[in-house]
ROSE-4610 file (N, C-alpha, C; in Angstrom, 1 decimal, always signed):
// ROSE-4610
residu = [X/X/X/X/X/X/X/X/X/X/X/X/X/X/X/X/X/X/X/X/X/X/X/X/X/X/X/X/X/X/X/X/X/X/X/X/X/X/X/X/X/X/X/X/X/X/X/X/X/X/X/X/X/X/X/X/X/X/X/X/X/X/X/X/X/X/X/X/X/X/X/X/X/X/X/X/X/X/X/X/X/X/X/X/X/X/X/X/X/X/X/X/X/X/X/X/X/X/X/X/X/X/X/X/X/X/X/X/X/X/X/X/X/X/X/X/X/X/X/X/X/X/X/X/X/X/X/X/X/X/X/X/X/X/X/X/X/X/X/X/X/X/X/X/X/X/X/X/X/X/X/X/X/X/X/X/X/X/X/X/X/X/X/X/X/X/X/X/X/X/X/X/X/X/X/X/X/X/X/X/X/X/X/X/X/X/X/X/X/X/X/X/X/X/X/X/X/X/X/X/X/X/X/X/X/X/X/X/X/X/X/X/X/X/X/X/X/X/X/X/X/X/X/X/X/X/X/X/X/X/X/X/X/X/X/X/X/X/X/X/X/X/X/X/X/X/X/X/X/X/X/X/X/X/X/X/X/X/X/X/X/X/X/X/X/X/X/X/X/X/X/X/X/X/X/X]
num = [1/1/1/2/2/2/3/3/3/4/4/4/5/5/5/6/6/6/7/7/7/8/8/8/9/9/9/10/10/10/11/11/11/12/12/12/13/13/13/14/14/14/15/15/15/16/16/16/17/17/17/18/18/18/19/19/19/20/20/20/21/21/21/22/22/22/23/23/23/24/24/24/25/25/25/26/26/26/27/27/27/28/28/28/29/29/29/30/30/30/31/31/31/32/32/32/33/33/33/34/34/34/35/35/35/36/36/36/37/37/37/38/38/38/39/39/39/40/40/40/41/41/41/42/42/42/43/43/43/44/44/44/45/45/45/46/46/46/47/47/47/48/48/48/49/49/49/50/50/50/51/51/51/52/52/52/53/53/53/54/54/54/55/55/55/56/56/56/57/57/57/58/58/58/59/59/59/60/60/60/61/61/61/62/62/62/63/63/63/64/64/64/65/65/65/66/66/66/67/67/67/68/68/68/69/69/69/70/70/70/71/71/71/72/72/72/73/73/73/74/74/74/75/75/75/76/76/76/77/77/77/78/78/78/79/79/79/80/80/80/81/81/81/82/82/82/83/83/83/84/84/84/85/85/85/86/86/86/87/87/87/88/88/88/89/89/89/90/90/90/91/91/91/92/92/92]
x = [+52.7/+53.2/+52.2/+51.2/+50.5/+50.0/+49.3/+48.1/+49.1/+50.4/+51.1/+51.2/+51.3/+52.2/+50.5/+49.5/+48.3/+48.3/+48.1/+47.6/+48.7/+49.8/+50.9/+50.4/+50.1/+50.0/+48.3/+47.7/+46.5/+46.7/+47.3/+47.6/+48.3/+49.2/+49.9/+49.2/+47.8/+46.9/+45.9/+46.2/+44.4/+45.0/+46.0/+46.2/+46.0/+46.1/+45.7/+44.8/+44.2/+42.4/+41.7/+41.9/+41.4/+41.4/+43.0/+43.1/+42.2/+42.1/+41.3/+39.6/+39.2/+38.0/+37.3/+38.8/+38.5/+38.6/+39.2/+39.4/+38.5/+37.6/+36.4/+35.7/+35.3/+34.0/+34.2/+35.3/+35.6/+35.7/+36.0/+35.8/+34.0/+33.5/+31.7/+31.3/+31.8/+31.1/+31.7/+32.6/+33.2/+32.4/+32.4/+31.3/+29.6/+29.4/+28.1/+27.7/+28.6/+28.4/+29.1/+29.9/+29.7/+29.4/+28.3/+26.8/+25.8/+25.5/+24.5/+24.4/+26.3/+27.0/+26.1/+26.5/+26.4/+25.2/+23.9/+22.6/+22.0/+22.4/+22.2/+22.8/+23.2/+24.0/+23.4/+23.1/+22.5/+20.8/+20.2/+18.9/+18.8/+19.8/+20.1/+20.2/+21.0/+21.5/+20.0/+18.9/+17.9/+16.8/+16.6/+15.6/+16.6/+17.5/+18.0/+17.6/+17.7/+17.1/+15.8/+15.1/+13.4/+13.0/+13.8/+13.2/+13.7/+14.9/+15.2/+13.9/+14.3/+12.9/+11.9/+11.1/+9.7/+9.9/+11.0/+11.4/+11.4/+12.5/+12.3/+10.9/+9.8/+8.8/+8.0/+8.1/+7.3/+8.0/+8.9/+9.7/+9.1/+9.0/+8.4/+7.0/+6.3/+4.9/+4.7/+5.4/+5.0/+5.7/+6.6/+7.5/+6.0/+5.4/+4.2/+3.6/+3.2/+1.9/+2.0/+3.1/+3.5/+3.2/+4.2/+4.8/+3.2/+2.1/+0.7/+0.1/+0.1/-0.4/-0.2/+1.8/+1.8/+1.4/+1.4/+1.1/-0.2/-1.7/-2.9/-2.7/-2.0/-2.5/-1.8/-0.7/-0.3/-1.2/-1.9/-3.3/-4.0/-4.8/-5.2/-5.5/-4.1/-3.5/-3.9/-3.4/-3.3/-4.7/-5.2/-6.8/-7.9/-7.1/-7.8/-6.9/-6.0/-5.6/-5.8/-6.3/-6.5/-7.8/-8.4/-10.2/-9.8/-9.3/-9.3/-8.6/-8.2/-7.4/-8.0/-8.9/-10.2/-9.6/-8.6/-8.3/-9.3/-9.2/-9.9/-9.5/-10.1/-9.5/-8.9/-9.4/-8.8/-8.4/-7.0/-6.1/-7.1/-6.7/-7.7/-6.7]
y = [+78.8/+79.5/+80.7/+81.1/+82.2/+82.5/+81.0/+80.9/+81.2/+80.5/+80.7/+81.9/+83.1/+83.9/+85.0/+84.7/+85.5/+85.1/+83.7/+83.5/+84.4/+84.4/+85.3/+86.1/+87.0/+88.2/+88.8/+87.7/+87.8/+87.9/+87.2/+86.9/+88.0/+88.2/+89.6/+91.1/+91.0/+91.9/+91.9/+90.7/+90.4/+91.1/+91.5/+92.3/+93.6/+94.3/+95.5/+95.8/+95.1/+94.4/+94.9/+94.0/+93.9/+95.0/+95.3/+96.7/+97.6/+98.2/+99.5/+99.3/+97.5/+97.6/+97.6/+97.2/+97.6/+98.9/+99.6/+101.1/+102.0/+101.3/+102.1/+101.9/+100.7/+99.9/+100.8/+101.1/+101.5/+103.1/+103.9/+104.8/+105.6/+104.5/+104.6/+104.4/+103.6/+103.3/+104.7/+105.3/+106.0/+107.4/+107.7/+109.0/+108.6/+107.7/+107.6/+107.7/+106.9/+107.2/+108.2/+109.3/+110.7/+111.6/+111.4/+112.0/+111.7/+110.6/+110.4/+110.7/+110.7/+111.6/+113.0/+113.7/+115.4/+115.2/+114.9/+114.6/+114.8/+113.8/+113.1/+114.3/+115.0/+116.4/+117.2/+118.0/+118.8/+118.8/+117.9/+117.6/+117.3/+116.9/+117.1/+118.3/+119.4/+120.8/+121.2/+120.9/+121.8/+121.5/+120.3/+120.0/+120.5/+120.7/+121.6/+122.8/+123.4/+124.6/+124.9/+123.9/+124.5/+123.7/+123.0/+122.6/+124.0/+124.9/+125.7/+126.9/+127.2/+128.2/+128.4/+126.7/+127.0/+126.8/+126.4/+126.3/+127.5/+129.0/+130.0/+130.9/+130.4/+130.8/+130.2/+129.4/+128.6/+129.6/+129.4/+130.4/+131.9/+132.4/+133.9/+134.0/+133.0/+132.7/+132.5/+131.8/+131.1/+132.9/+133.5/+134.7/+135.9/+135.8/+137.2/+136.5/+135.3/+135.2/+135.1/+134.8/+135.3/+136.4/+137.3/+138.6/+139.3/+138.7/+139.6/+139.3/+137.6/+137.6/+138.4/+138.7/+139.0/+140.5/+141.1/+142.8/+143.0/+141.5/+142.2/+141.6/+140.7/+140.7/+142.2/+142.4/+143.9/+144.9/+145.3/+146.2/+145.4/+144.6/+143.6/+144.4/+144.2/+144.3/+146.4/+146.7/+148.1/+149.0/+148.4/+148.8/+148.2/+147.0/+146.4/+147.9/+148.0/+148.6/+149.7/+150.3/+151.9/+152.0/+151.0/+150.9/+150.9/+150.1/+150.0/+151.2/+151.7/+153.5/+154.3/+154.2/+155.4/+156.0/+155.8/+156.4/+156.2/+157.5/+157.1/+155.9/+155.1/+154.0/+154.2/+155.3/+156.0/+157.4/+157.5/+158.5/+159.7/+160.9/+161.9/+162.7]
z = [+78.2/+78.7/+79.1/+78.3/+78.3/+79.3/+79.7/+80.5/+82.0/+82.3/+83.4/+83.9/+82.6/+82.9/+83.1/+82.8/+83.1/+84.7/+84.8/+86.1/+87.6/+87.0/+87.9/+88.0/+86.9/+87.3/+87.7/+87.6/+88.7/+90.3/+90.5/+91.7/+92.0/+91.4/+91.9/+92.2/+91.3/+91.4/+92.8/+93.1/+94.0/+95.2/+96.2/+96.9/+97.2/+95.8/+95.4/+95.3/+94.7/+94.6/+95.2/+96.7/+97.9/+99.0/+98.6/+99.2/+99.1/+97.3/+97.1/+97.4/+97.3/+97.7/+99.1/+99.9/+101.5/+101.4/+101.1/+101.2/+100.7/+99.7/+99.1/+100.3/+100.7/+101.8/+103.2/+104.0/+104.8/+104.7/+103.4/+103.2/+103.3/+102.7/+102.5/+103.3/+105.1/+106.5/+106.8/+106.8/+107.5/+107.3/+106.1/+105.6/+105.9/+105.6/+106.4/+108.0/+108.7/+109.7/+110.6/+109.8/+110.0/+109.7/+108.7/+108.6/+109.5/+109.8/+110.7/+111.8/+112.3/+113.9/+113.6/+112.5/+112.3/+112.3/+111.7/+112.2/+113.6/+113.9/+115.0/+116.3/+115.8/+116.6/+116.6/+115.0/+114.7/+115.1/+115.7/+116.2/+117.3/+118.2/+119.6/+120.0/+119.0/+119.4/+119.4/+118.2/+118.1/+119.0/+119.5/+120.6/+121.9/+121.8/+123.4/+123.0/+122.4/+122.0/+122.6/+121.4/+122.2/+123.5/+123.8/+125.2/+126.2/+125.9/+126.5/+126.6/+125.3/+124.8/+125.9/+125.5/+126.3/+127.7/+128.1/+129.7/+130.3/+129.6/+129.7/+129.3/+128.7/+128.4/+129.7/+130.0/+131.3/+132.4/+132.9/+134.0/+133.9/+132.5/+132.5/+133.4/+132.4/+132.8/+134.5/+134.9/+136.7/+137.4/+136.7/+137.3/+137.3/+136.4/+136.3/+136.9/+137.3/+137.7/+139.0/+140.1/+141.3/+141.3/+140.6/+140.8/+141.1/+140.4/+139.8/+141.1/+141.7/+142.6/+143.9/+144.2/+145.5/+145.3/+144.5/+144.0/+144.7/+144.1/+144.4/+145.9/+146.5/+147.7/+148.8/+148.2/+148.8/+148.3/+147.4/+147.5/+147.9/+148.4/+149.5/+150.5/+151.0/+152.6/+152.7/+151.5/+151.5/+151.9/+151.5/+151.5/+153.0/+153.2/+154.7/+155.4/+155.6/+156.4/+156.5/+155.0/+155.2/+155.5/+155.6/+155.7/+157.6/+157.7/+159.5/+160.3/+159.6/+160.4/+160.1/+158.9/+158.7/+157.7/+156.9/+155.7/+154.3/+153.4/+152.3/+151.4/+150.4/+150.2/+148.4/+148.2/+146.7/+146.7/+146.8/+146.6/+145.8/+146.6/+146.5/+145.0]
């Protein structure tokens, strides 16, 4: 009788044990996936920030270069015009 009583107890505990093991596994999987997702999001955020900084620096360099070229052209045109009209090239 005692053996029959133990077997009945084990069978009644089996669903609870399976549920505990399943819940533990699910919790571990969800935690791992959440951690990986968080790290991926942070790395992507960093990469976008780095790309934006590099792009802004490149745009700044190009604007500066184009502005410098335009001002050089303007200075050359002014000197040529001054020479053609007989004005002194250097202000007094």
